[in-house]
N, C-alpha and C positions, 0 to 999 in steps of 0.2 A: 359541230362543236357541242360537247356535252356539258362542259363547265365554263364558267367565266370568272376571271380574276378582275375585280372592278378597278382596283388601284394598285400601282406597282408595289406599295408597301404592305399590301394585304398578306396575311398568313393563312387565309381561308379562301376558297372559291365557292361559288354557288352552282348547284346542279341545275342545268337547263332541261334535263330529262331525268327520269329515274335511272339510277346507277346500281348495278348488281354488285354484290360482294365479290371481290376478286377481279373486277373489271378495271382495265387501265384507262385513265383519262389524262388529258393534256391541258394544262393551263399555261398559255404563252409557251415558253420553251421547257417547261417542267412536266414530266410524266410521272404520275403516281398510281399505285394500285389501291383500289378501295378496300379497306379492311372490313367493311360491312356495308350493307345496303344503305344508300342515301337517296331519299325521295326528291323529286323535282322541287326546287325552291329552297332546299336545305343546304347546309354548308358542309364542306369536306376540308380537313386540315391539309395544307400544302407542305407542311413540315412538322416536326415534333414541336409541340408548344408546352414548355415546362409549367408545372403547377404555379399559379399566381401570376403568370405572364399575361400581358394583354392579348386578347383576341382582336384582330384588326380586320375591318371590312370598310369599304368606302374610304380607306386611308385614315379611318378614325377608330378609336377604341370602342368596342361594343360590349365589353365585359372582360372578365378575367377567368382563366382556366381554374376550375375547382380541383383538378388533378392533372397529372401529365396526360396530354392528348397526343397520341402517336400520329405520324403522317398517314393520311388515308382514312382516318377515323371520321365518323359522323360527329359534327360539332353542333351541340344543341343544349337544351336546358339541363340534361343529365350531367354535363361536364363544364358548363359555363355559368358564372354568377355575374350579376350586375355590378357596376362600379359606381353607381349613382348614390348621392347623398342629398339631404335636404338643403345643405349649405354649399354654395359654390361662389367663388369670387371671379369676376369677369374684368378683363382688361381690353380696352378698345384698341385693336390692331387693324386699322382699315386696310382693305385690299382693293385693288383696282378691278373694276367690273367692265367687261367688254360685252357689247351687244352686236348681233348680226345685222347685216344690211338686208333690208326687206323692201320690195317694191310696194308702192302705195296700194292700199286695199280699201274697199268700201262694202257696205251691206245695205239692204233695204229695210229701214226702220221707220218709226213713228216719231215725228218731231212734236213735242208738246209746247203749249203757249209760253211756259216758263223757261223754254230753251232746252230742257232735258230731253232725253231720247229714250224711247221704249222699243223693245224688240217683239213685244206682244201688245195686243189691244184688247184687254179683257176687262170684265167687271168683277171686282172683288167685294165680297161681303166679309167685314171684319167685326166679329163680336167683341165688345169690350168686357164681357163676362161670360163664363162658361154656362150660366143658366139659360142663355138663349141660343146655345149651339144647335139644338134641333130645329129651332125656328129658322136659323140661317141656312141650314142644310135643305130644309123643305123649300124655302124661297128660291134657292139656287136650282133645285131640281124642277120646281114648277115653272120656272122662267126660262127653261132651255130654249123655248121658241124665239127668244130675243137674240139668240146667237145666229146672226146672219149679217151679210154684207161684210164690213171690216171688223165687226165685233166677233172676237175669236173664242170667247168662252165666258161662263159665269161660274165663279168658284167661291165657296165658303171656307174660311180658314178657322176652324174651331180649336179651342184650347180650354183647360180647366180653371183658368185663373181670372183675375179682375176683381175678386172679392176675397175676404178673409186673408189678405196679405198685408204685411206691415213693412215699413222701412224700405230697405233697398230692393226687396222683391217687388213691392208695389211700384216703385220707380222703374224697375227693369221692365215689368209688364207694360206699363204705360209708354215707355220709350220705344220698346220693340213694336208694339201695335201701331203707334203713330208713324214709325218709320215705314211700316208696310203700307199705310194709307198713302204716304208720299211716293211710293215706288212707281216709276214711270211706265212699267209694264201694264199697269192698270189704267185704262182710259176713263174708268168711272169707279167710284167706291161708295158702298153703303155701309156706314158705321151703325151697328145694331147694338142697342143697350137694353137692359131690363128696366132700370129706373130706381133701384134701391141699393145698387152695388157700391163698394168702396171707390171704385174707379168711376167717378161721376162724369156725366157728359161735359160739365163745366171744366173739370180737371183735364179731360182729354182734349178739349178744344184749346185749352191753354198750352198743352204740350205740342199740339199741331202748329200753333202760332198763327199760321195763315194758310188759307186754302181757297180753291176756286169753287164757288157755290154751284157751278154747273157740273163739276167733276165729283164733288164729295157731298153726299146727302146723309142726314142723321135721322134715326128712328128709335124712339124710346117706347118699348112695347107696352109698358104699364100706362102710357098716356093715351093710347088709342083703343077703340073698341075691337077692331079687327086688324091685328098686326100683319096678317097675310095680304089683305086687301091694300093696306097702306104701303106695305113693302113692295108690292107689285107695281103700284103707281110710281114709286121712286125709282125702281129698277127700269121701268119704261123710259123715264126721263133720262136716266144715266145711259141707257142703250142708245137713245136718240143723240145724245151728246157725243158719246164715244164713236158712234157710227160715222161721224163727220171726219174722222182721221183716216188718212191713206198713207201707205208706205211710200217712202221717198229715199233717194240715195243719201247715205250717211257715211262719213269717213270712219275708218276703223279706230281712229283716235278717240272716238266717243264711247267705245265699248269698255265696260267694267266686267271682268270675269272672275268668279270665285273659284277656289281650288280646294279640293277635299279628297281624302281617301278613306275607305272603309272596307271591312272584310278583306284586309290586306293579306298577302302571302309573300314568300321569299323572293318573288320576281317583281313585287311592286316597286322597289327601289332601283330596279334594273331596266324595266321596260316602260310601264305606264307612267310612273311618277316623273322620271327624267324626260319622257316624251312631253308631258304637260309642262315641264320646265323649259324645254325648247320652245314650246308654243308661247309661254309667258314672255320669254325674251323677245320673241318675234313681235308679239302684240305691243309690248312696251317700246320696241324700236319704232313701231308705227305711231307712237304717241298715246297708246291706250293704257289701261290700268288692270292689274290683277291683284287679288286679295288672298292671303294665306292665313288660315286660322289653326285651330287644334293646338293650343298652347302646351298641354301636357305631352303632346307628341312632338314637341321641340326639345324636351328635356334630354340632355345628353348630346344634342346636336345644335344647341342654341348659338354657340359661338360661330358656327358657319354663317348664320344669319346676322349675328351682331356685328361681325367684322365687315359686313357689306352695307351697314348703315351709312347713309350719305354724310352724316356729321355726328358730332358728339351728343348733340341734343336728342337726335333720334335714337342713338345708342342708349342713352340714359332711359328713355321711355321704354325701349325694348327690354332692358334689364328689369325695370320696375314691373312690367307686365309679367315676365316670367317669375320673378320673386313673389309677386302677389298671388300667383296661382299655386306656387309651392306653399305659401302661408295658408291658402285656402285648404289644401290637402292636410297639412299638419294641424290646423285648427280643428279639424274633424277627427283627429287621431289616426290619420292615414299616412302611409309612406308614399313618396312621390314616384316610386318605381313599380307600383303594383299594376303592371301593364306589360306585355300585350295580353289580348284576350285569348281564350282557348282556341278559337278559330285561327287567330294569327299564329299561334304556336304550332298548330297542326300544319299550317302552310309554310313553316320554316323560319319564322321570326322568333328569335331566342330571348332577347332582352329589350327593355324600353330603348336603350341606346341604339340597338339594331333597328327597331321600328322607327325611331326618330331620324336616324341618318337617312333612311329611305323616304320618310315623310317629307323632309325639307328639300328633297330633289325637285319637288313640284315648284319650288321658288326659283328654279333656274339659276342664273348668274347675275341678274340685274341688281342694281343698288336698292336698298330698302329706303323708301322716301318718307314713310310715316308709320306711326303706331296708333291704333284706335282702341277705345274702350268698347265693350259689348254694345252692339246695335248703333254705334256711331256711324255717320255717313262718310264715304270716301270723298276727299276733296282734292287730293293731289294725284297727278299722273305718275304712273310707275307702279312699283311693287309695294303694297301696304301690308303690314301685319295687323291682324284683328284679334283682340282678346276674346277667347271663347273656349269651351271644352272640346274634347275629342268626339263626344257623342254625335253620331251622324245627323240625327234630326235636329238637335239643338244647334249644331254648328252650321248646317245649311240654312236654317232659318236666320241665324245671325248674319251669314253672308248675304242673304237676300235683303235683310234690313239695312245692311251697309251700302246697298245700292247695286249689288251684282245683277247684271242683266241675265246671266246664265251661270251655271255651275258645272265645272268639270269634276267628275267623281270617279276616281280610279278604284278598282276592286279586283282582287284575285279569287274571290269566292262567290261574288255576286250578291246583289240586293235589289229589291224591286221598288223601294219607296222613291217619292219625288218631292222636291221642295216647291215653294211657290214659284220660284224662277225655274225655267227649263233646266233639267238636270241631265247632263250627258254622262252616261255610264261608259267607262273605258276599261276594258279587260286587260289584265296583265299577261294573260296566256290565251292562246288560240282555242284550247279545249273548252274554256268557259264561254268564249264568244260563240262557238258552234253549239254548245249545249243549251245556253240560255239566250237565244236570239231574240226572245221577247223582252229581255231586260237590257241587253248590251247594245250600245249604239256604235262603238268604235273599238277596233281590236288593235292593241299595242303589242300583242303577243308575236306579231311579225318580227319584232326586234330579236326576241329569243329564238325564233325560227330561222333567223339569218337572212330573211328576204327583204329586210329594210334596215337602214341605219337609224339611229335616234334622230338625226337631223332630217332624214326623209320622213320619218313618222311625225316629227314636229311640223313640217311643212304641210303634210296631209291633214293634220289636226287643225291647222290654221284655216285651210280650205273648208273643212267640215264645220268649224265654228261660224264662219261667214254664212254658210247655208242655214244653220240653226238660227242665227241672228236675223236672217232674211225671211224666216217663217217656217222652215222645215221642222216638223214635229219630232221631239225625242220619243223614245219608247215609253217613258213614264207619262208623257203628255197624252200619247195615243191611248194609253190604258186608263187615263183619268186619275192617276196617282199623284196627289198633291196634299201636303200637310205641313203643319208647323208644330214646333215644340219650344217652349220658353224656359230659359234658365231659371232655376229656383235654388236658393241657399238657406233661407230662414224657415220659420215656423208657419204653419197654416192654422188660422184661428178656428 
C-alpha cells in the first residue's frame, strides 16, 4: 500500500512511500495517477478540489484550496491555506467513548511513604535560582559514587530563573520547581539556593506546604563556608534514605503517562500518534492516567477533545484553556495559526489544523476527565488536558511537574533531548528508527509498513511501557540527557 485514506470523507490521501510523477496509486477502491512527485508523508488529491473548497483529512477540515487542485496533485502549502481565526464559538455536543477490554497489568515500582508511586529512585538537585546552576551540576558530578544499590542516579535540573521575575512568571517558576520536588521518581531531593534571590527559601517552603525532612534537604550557599562540602553531606544523607526503597509489584492503575509529539511529519497522525492513542485507551481501561498538553497544537482540532469531556464543567474548563492560549498569542500581536515549523512542513504537515488533527490522535478515544493549569498535579484517573505550549522542552517539563512518571514522545524527524521523567521516543517511520537507533526507543513505522495494525502496535507499546516503568532505561536516560525549561511570559528585571 503506497497511500492511505484515513477517513471515508477525506479528499486527500497520505503517501506512505515516495511516489513518482505518473505513478498510479490506489486508495480504497479509487485509483489515481500522480500528476507530480509526492514525498512520503505528503498528501495527494483524490479528486478535483475547487478553489476555496475545504481540504479534508482525518474527516476534518485542515484548510481551504487556494486554487483549483486537480486529482493526483501534490497538496501542500503552495495550494492550501489555513481556515483558522482567533475567535471560535464552541458548542458542547458530547459523544460516547468506548474503551477496550484489557487484562490486568502491573509493574515493579517504588512505593513512597505518602502512598505515591515512583518508577525511578533517583536523587534530584533542584536550584531555586539560576545563579547556583554550576554548583548543582558539580555536586551531581562529584557525587556519582553515591549511585549504588537501589539509588539509580543523581541529577541536577538547571534553569535561568528564580530571580529578576515578577508577577505570574515568579509564581510559575515557584510552582513548577515545587512540583518537581514532590515528584515520586525522586527518592531524595536537595533544594539548592543562593540566598539573595527573589525566590526565597521561605517562599519556596511555603509553596511546598509539607515535605518529609528525610527526603528533602535545603542548602543556601551564601550561609555556609564551603557549599560543596555541605552539599556532599546532605547528598550522602539523601542517598542513605533513598537506598532503603526497593521495587515492588504495583498495579498499572497507579501509572501516570504524559503524551507529547515533536519533530512531526506527515505520518505522525497515522502511525505513532494513534498508536499512543491506543496505548492511552488501554492504560485508562486499566484504571491508569494519561496527560495531553500542547494547547496551540489543539487549535483546529479542539472540538474533537471538547466533545469527549465527561461533563459540561470539564467542557467549560477546556474551552477557557484554549481561549486563554489564543489570547496569549493575540496579546503579543501574533496570529494563532503561525505553525507548523519548517521541519513539520518538510515532513508533509501543511497547516496548523493538519498538525492539530494529528496531534490529538495521542488522546485516543477516552473521555476527558479534567483540565489543569500549567504545572498543576493530576488528581483524577483517566485522560487529563494540561495547559502548556507546544515547545518540546517546556511541555515535557510541564508534564513531569503534573506528575507524569514517564513521557511518550512521538517524532517523525528525531530529537535527542530528555525530560526529568523517562522520555520514550517513538518513531513514525521505520527509516528514522533504523537511522537513529541511539535516539529512538520504539518503532511505530510498522503500521505504515503494513506489518502491524494500530491495535497491535498499541498492545506492544503497553508492554514496552510496563518494562520502562519496571526499570528498563530509555535511550535518553542511557545517554544522560535530562533537562528542564520553564514557561515565561513577562519581563526580566
